[in-house]
C-alpha positions, 0 to 999 in steps of 0.5 A: 528509510522504508517508503510506501507509496499509495496511489488511488483516484482522487476521493477514493480514500477518506482521511480516516482510511488513509490513517488506517492504511498508514497504521497498518503498513507501519505495524506490518513493516515493524513486525516483519522486519524489526525496523523501528516504526518511526522509520516507516513512511507512507505517502498517499498520491491522489490520481487525477481521472484518466491518469492511471493505465495498466497494460495500456488500458485505463485502470479501474477508478476504485483501484488502489496501488501500493509500492514499497521501497525497502532495503535490500536483504529482506528474504523472499519469505519476508516480502511475501508475508508483507505483501499478503498482510498489506494487501489484506490491511489495505483491502480492509481499510478501504472496504474492499473486503481484503482485495487490493490490486497492484502491490509491489515491494 
C-alpha cells in the first residue's frame, strides 16, 4: 500500500490544507502509477518545536517534509514526475507558491 508521510510543525497546516494535500497526492499517485485511489494513504505528523533537524541544524519552522513509500518497480521517470507534481501540489495547498523542501520517494 503506497504510504505518504507528511511532516510539519504543529499548527503549520490547517485541516483544509491537509485535506487538499491528501487529495493531491492521491490523485498524482493514481494518475502516474494506475494504482487504485483506495490504496493510497496519506498520514500527517505534527512535529513539536525544536524536533526537526537537517544537517544538524534546526529545520525552518515552516518546512513541510513528505516521504513516500511506494512499491519497487516504478521507473526513475515515474518517480521524478511524481516528486515534481507532489512538490507543486503541496506548495500550492500550503501557500508556499509551489515551493516545498524535503521530498523523497
